[in-house]
DRENSEPA-545201 format. One record per residue: x, y, z of N, C-alpha, C in turn; residue in three letters. Coordinates in steps of 0.02 Angstrom, whole numbers, plus 50000, padded with zeros to 5 digits. Each point is the difference from the previous one (the first is absolute). Layout:
REM residues N
<<X Y Z> <X Y Z> <X Y Z> ALA>
...
This chain:
REM residues 120
<<49714 50558 53462> <50058 49956 50005> <49978 49927 49996> UNK>
<<50043 49960 49971> <49988 49929 49992> <50048 49962 50045> UNK>
<<49973 49951 50036> <50041 49955 50040> <49994 49930 49971> UNK>
<<50056 49966 49994> <50003 49934 49971> <50032 49952 50050> UNK>
<<49969 49942 50008> <50025 49949 50045> <50002 49934 49964> UNK>
<<50060 49971 49993> <50008 49935 49968> <49994 49944 50051> UNK>
<<49979 49943 49977> <49998 49940 50041> <50004 49939 49955> UNK>
<<50011 49943 50029> <49999 49938 49964> <50067 49969 49986> UNK>
<<50053 50035 50018> <50066 49971 49989> <50014 49943 50048> UNK>
<<50054 49966 49986> <50019 49944 50042> <50054 49958 49968> UNK>
<<50010 49942 50029> <50050 49952 49976> <49965 49945 49960> UNK>
<<50025 49987 49941> <49970 49950 49957> <50055 49963 49963> UNK>
<<49987 49937 49985> <50048 49961 49961> <49998 50020 49926> UNK>
<<50055 49990 49966> <50001 50011 49928> <49944 49960 49967> UNK>
<<49965 50033 49954> <49944 49969 49967> <49934 50014 50033> UNK>
<<50001 50028 50060> <49940 50014 50036> <49969 50067 49980> UNK>
<<49948 50019 50036> <49962 50060 49984> <49988 50042 50062> UNK>
<<49993 50064 49990> <49979 50048 50051> <49956 50052 49967> UNK>
<<49955 50027 50039> <49958 50055 49977> <50010 50060 50046> UNK>
<<50027 50053 49972> <50010 50061 50037> <49939 50045 49993> UNK>
<<49985 50036 50053> <49945 50048 50000> <50026 50069 50018> UNK>
<<49970 50050 49970> <50015 50069 50014> <49935 50036 50014> UNK>
<<49989 50017 50063> <49939 50034 50020> <50013 50075 50001> UNK>
<<49959 50036 49963> <50007 50072 49996> <49946 50035 50041> UNK>
<<50019 50052 50033> <49953 50042 50036> <50013 50073 49983> UNK>
<<49952 50042 50017> <50005 50069 49980> <49973 50008 49930> UNK>
<<50001 50061 49976> <49972 50015 49934> <50044 49973 49944> UNK>
<<49968 49963 49955> <50035 49975 49941> <49989 50046 49940> UNK>
<<49973 50058 50012> <49990 50048 49947> <50067 50017 49967> UNK>
<<50001 49997 49934> <50060 50017 49963> <50050 49944 49993> UNK>
<<49987 49942 50031> <50045 49943 49993> <49987 49967 49932> UNK>
<<50051 49997 49958> <49993 49973 49933> <50023 49928 49994> UNK>
<<50043 49978 50044> <50026 49933 49996> <50025 49977 50068> UNK>
<<49999 49934 50009> <50031 49969 50058> <50055 49955 49975> UNK>
<<50052 49995 50039> <50055 49958 49981> <50028 49960 50058> UNK>
<<50032 49946 49982> <50038 49960 50048> <50074 50005 49982> UNK>
<<50040 50019 50048> <50072 50000 49994> <50029 49947 50045> UNK>
<<50062 49982 49987> <50036 49956 50046> <50072 50022 50005> UNK>
<<50029 49986 50057> <50070 50016 50012> <50033 49942 50035> UNK>
<<50048 49970 49966> <50039 49946 50029> <50060 50030 50036> UNK>
<<50029 49964 50048> <50058 50026 50037> <50056 50020 49953> UNK>
<<50026 50060 50009> <50055 50024 49960> <49982 50022 49930> UNK>
<<49935 50000 49983> <49979 50018 49933> <49953 50060 50001> UNK>
<<49991 50029 49942> <49954 50057 49992> <49928 49976 50004> UNK>
<<49957 50046 50021> <49929 49986 49999> <49975 50003 49928> UNK>
<<49965 49948 49978> <49979 49994 49931> <49925 49988 49995> UNK>
<<49972 50028 49947> <49928 49991 49987> <49987 49929 49975> UNK>
<<49949 49969 50029> <49982 49931 49983> <49937 49998 49957> UNK>
<<49949 50036 50019> <49936 49999 49965> <49962 50064 50013> UNK>
<<49958 50019 49952> <49958 50058 50008> <49930 49985 49976> UNK>
<<49952 50036 50027> <49932 49997 49976> <49973 50072 49999> UNK>
<<49972 50020 49944> <49975 50068 49994> <49929 50005 50025> UNK>
<<49976 50061 50005> <49931 50011 50021> <49951 49969 49951> UNK>
<<50021 49992 49938> <49959 49968 49949> <50006 49924 49998> UNK>
<<50043 49972 50041> <50007 49928 50004> <50055 49969 49959> UNK>
<<50037 50041 49963> <50055 49973 49961> <50058 49980 50046> UNK>
<<50033 49946 49982> <50055 49975 50041> <50064 49994 49961> UNK>
<<50055 50007 50035> <50066 49989 49971> <50043 49963 50051> UNK>
<<50049 49964 49975> <50044 49960 50042> <50071 50005 49976> UNK>
<<50046 49996 50047> <50069 49993 49981> <50009 49930 49971> UNK>
<<50046 49993 49953> <50006 49938 49962> <50012 49939 50044> UNK>
<<50037 50008 50053> <50018 49943 50041> <49941 49968 50037> UNK>
<<49944 50034 50004> <49942 49973 50036> <49941 49985 49955> UNK>
<<50006 50016 49936> <49944 49987 49954> <49982 49927 49999> UNK>
<<49936 49987 50003> <49976 49931 50000> <49998 49969 50069> UNK>
<<50030 50032 50049> <50001 49974 50068> <49963 50044 50050> UNK>
<<50004 50065 49990> <49969 50048 50046> <49939 50032 49966> UNK>
<<49950 50015 50040> <49941 50035 49975> <49981 50055 50049> UNK>
<<49994 50061 49974> <49977 50056 50040> <49926 50009 49987> UNK>
<<49963 50014 50052> <49928 50010 49994> <49977 50050 50053> UNK>
<<49938 50018 49996> <49973 50049 50047> <49929 49985 50017> UNK>
<<49980 50023 50059> <49931 50000 50021> <49984 50073 50015> UNK>
<<49970 50033 49952> <49989 50072 50007> <49953 50017 50057> UNK>
<<49951 49956 50013> <49953 50013 50054> <50034 50000 50067> UNK>
<<50053 49960 50007> <50035 49995 50064> <50066 50039 50000> UNK>
<<50015 50034 49946> <50062 50038 49994> <50060 49955 50016> UNK>
<<50001 49942 49970> <50052 49952 50013> <50030 49976 49934> UNK>
<<50066 49996 49998> <50036 49974 49943> <50036 49937 50021> UNK>
<<50001 49951 49956> <50031 49936 50016> <50056 49984 49951> UNK>
<<50045 49959 50024> <50051 49972 49957> <50002 49925 50013> UNK>
<<49973 49962 49954> <50002 49927 50004> <50066 49977 49970> UNK>
<<50039 49965 50039> <50065 49978 49979> <50002 49923 50000> UNK>
<<50008 49972 49941> <50003 49928 49992> <50069 49979 49975> UNK>
<<50014 49937 50006> <50064 49972 49976> <50059 50042 50025> UNK>
<<49999 50014 50064> <50051 50044 50029> <50069 49969 49995> UNK>
<<50048 50044 49990> <50070 49982 49994> <50040 50034 50055> UNK>
<<50058 49972 50018> <50041 50034 50050> <50017 50072 49982> UNK>
<<50007 50014 49937> <50016 50068 49979> <49942 50049 50009> UNK>
<<49941 49975 50017> <49944 50043 50017> <50004 50026 50072> UNK>
<<50046 49974 50038> <50008 50021 50070> <50015 50074 50003> UNK>
<<49959 50036 50037> <50008 50073 50005> <49947 50026 50049> UNK>
<<50008 50064 50017> <49946 50036 50032> <49957 50029 49945> UNK>
<<49936 49987 50003> <49953 50023 49949> <49962 50061 50026> UNK>
<<49997 50051 49959> <49968 50063 50018> <49943 50016 49953> UNK>
<<49946 50023 50027> <49944 50026 49962> <50008 50075 49992> UNK>
<<49982 50027 49943> <50005 50071 49988> <49942 50024 49959> UNK>
<<49981 50063 50011> <49947 50033 49963> <50029 50058 49961> UNK>
<<49982 50005 49937> <50029 50050 49957> <49950 50044 49964> UNK>
<<50025 50056 49977> <49961 50049 49963> <50036 50020 49937> UNK>
<<49962 50012 49948> <50028 50024 49938> <50007 50075 50002> UNK>
<<50058 50024 49982> <50014 50071 49994> <50034 50010 49933> UNK>
<<49965 50034 49955> <50025 50012 49932> <50021 49935 49967> UNK>
<<49960 49948 50011> <50014 49936 49969> <50051 49957 50035> UNK>
<<50028 50023 50055> <50050 49963 50037> <49969 49975 50065> UNK>
<<50005 49935 50011> <49973 49970 50061> <50051 50004 50056> UNK>
<<49979 50031 50054> <50043 50007 50058> <49965 49969 50060> UNK>
<<50035 49957 50036> <49971 49968 50059> <50011 50045 50061> UNK>
<<49945 50024 50027> <50001 50049 50053> <49990 49970 50069> UNK>
<<49969 49943 50004> <49984 49969 50064> <50027 49929 50001> UNK>
<<50026 49981 50059> <50033 49936 50007> <49978 49965 50064> UNK>
<<49995 49935 49996> <49989 49960 50060> <50065 49985 50035> UNK>
<<49994 49964 50055> <50058 49986 50042> <50040 49940 49977> UNK>
<<49972 49960 49956> <50033 49941 49974> <49982 49937 50037> UNK>
<<50003 49945 49964> <49989 49934 50030> <50052 49952 49972> UNK>
<<50030 49961 50044> <50055 49956 49980> <49974 49937 49967> UNK>
<<50030 49984 49943> <49988 49937 49966> <50066 49963 49996> UNK>
<<50002 49940 50027> <50060 49960 49998> <49984 49933 49967> UNK>
<<50036 49984 49948> <49990 49938 49963> <50062 49956 50011> UNK>
<<49990 49943 50031> <50056 49956 50014> <50014 49955 49940> UNK>
<<50063 49984 49990> <50021 49959 49944> <50001 49927 50018> UNK>
């Protein structure tokens, strides 16, 4: 089993930066990708960024050029560097670990979430 714990959220002014961390424990065997999701009040949880076991990254269009997902494999930690933050980035951010099954990536493990609030 994999346990994920997010940290690094907080309150920041528009235009500021935050770096989120996701610390993983337990066996990472079979984990093909890590992702960051976010959920704003009254909205669906949406995928923000992913990084595969091979290091490839993807981003949702609204954060491209502002957010960077990275990993430290030795420490089993995934990061989300968030720059040029906007009020619409305000959400609870969740780390997730996924596995490929017949070519479909499914996120099986989830962290508890960390609040990011961007003031206007």
